[in-house]
C-alpha positions in Angstrom: 47.1 18.1 -46.2 50.2 20.3 -46.4 52.7 20.6 -43.6 53.2 24.1 -42.2 56.6 25.3 -43.4 57.4 26.7 -40.0 56.6 23.3 -38.4 58.6 21.4 -41.0 61.6 23.7 -40.4 61.4 23.3 -36.7 61.3 19.5 -37.0 64.2 19.5 -39.5 66.3 21.6 -37.3 65.5 19.4 -34.3 66.5 16.3 -36.3 69.7 17.9 -37.6 71.0 18.4 -34.0 71.5 14.6 -33.7 75.0 13.1 -33.7 78.3 14.4 -32.5 79.7 11.3 -30.7 83.1 9.8 -31.6 83.1 6.1 -30.7 80.5 3.6 -32.0 79.0 3.0 -28.5 79.0 6.7 -27.8 77.5 7.3 -31.2 74.7 4.9 -30.5 74.1 6.4 -27.1 74.2 9.9 -28.5 71.9 9.1 -31.3 69.4 7.5 -28.9 69.5 10.4 -26.6 69.2 13.0 -29.4 66.4 10.9 -31.0 64.5 10.9 -27.7 65.1 14.6 -27.3 63.8 15.2 -30.8 60.6 13.3 -30.1 60.2 15.1 -26.8 60.6 18.4 -28.6 58.1 17.4 -31.2 55.5 16.4 -28.6 56.2 19.6 -26.7 55.7 21.7 -29.9 52.4 19.9 -30.5 51.2 20.7 -27.0 52.3 24.3 -27.4 50.5 24.6 -30.7 47.3 23.2 -29.2 47.6 25.6 -26.3 48.0 28.5 -28.7 45.0 27.4 -30.7 42.9 27.2 -27.5 43.9 30.7 -26.5 43.1 32.0 -30.0 39.7 30.4 -29.9 39.0 31.8 -26.4 40.1 35.2 -27.6 37.8 35.0 -30.6 34.8 33.9 -28.4 35.4 36.7 -25.9 35.8 39.3 -28.7 39.4 40.2 -28.1 40.7 38.2 -31.0 39.7 37.7 -34.7 38.4 34.7 -36.6 41.4 34.8 -39.0 44.0 34.4 -36.2 41.9 31.6 -34.6 41.5 29.7 -37.8 45.2 29.9 -38.6 46.1 28.7 -35.1 43.7 25.8 -35.3 45.1 24.8 -38.7 48.7 24.9 -37.5 47.8 22.9 -34.5 46.0 20.2 -36.6 49.0 20.0 -39.0 51.4 19.6 -36.1 49.2 16.8 -34.7 49.1 15.1 -38.2 52.9 15.4 -38.5 53.3 13.7 -35.1 50.8 10.9 -36.0 52.7 10.3 -39.2 56.1 10.1 -37.4 54.5 7.7 -34.9 53.2 5.5 -37.7 56.6 5.4 -39.4 58.3 4.5 -36.1 55.7 1.7 -35.5 56.3 0.4 -39.0 60.0 0.4 -38.5 59.7 -1.4 -35.2 57.5 -4.0 -36.7 59.9 -4.5 -39.6 62.8 -5.0 -37.2 60.8 -7.5 -35.1 60.0 -9.5 -38.2 63.7 -9.9 -39.1 65.1 -13.4 -38.7 67.8 -13.7 -36.1 
């Protein structure tokens, strides 16, 4: 399944906003904060995409929208969800790898 170019650009721009701190402790804090913000923005965009898809389907059912618009909205919503699931899977794998490291 291909990732929507608009969604990929939105995620890339969100991730690029990370950083900007000067000291190592501040850099770690800034990276953690911006990473958390990035994940929050990703989840918010998935929720917005799902809401848009629901609205498009409701419009199609009531006759005020067209099938083409509804199908595009549904596909975009599904791709955003798949992107989020893949990010979650990578995060879980990274966490498990870190937990398996010897101390």
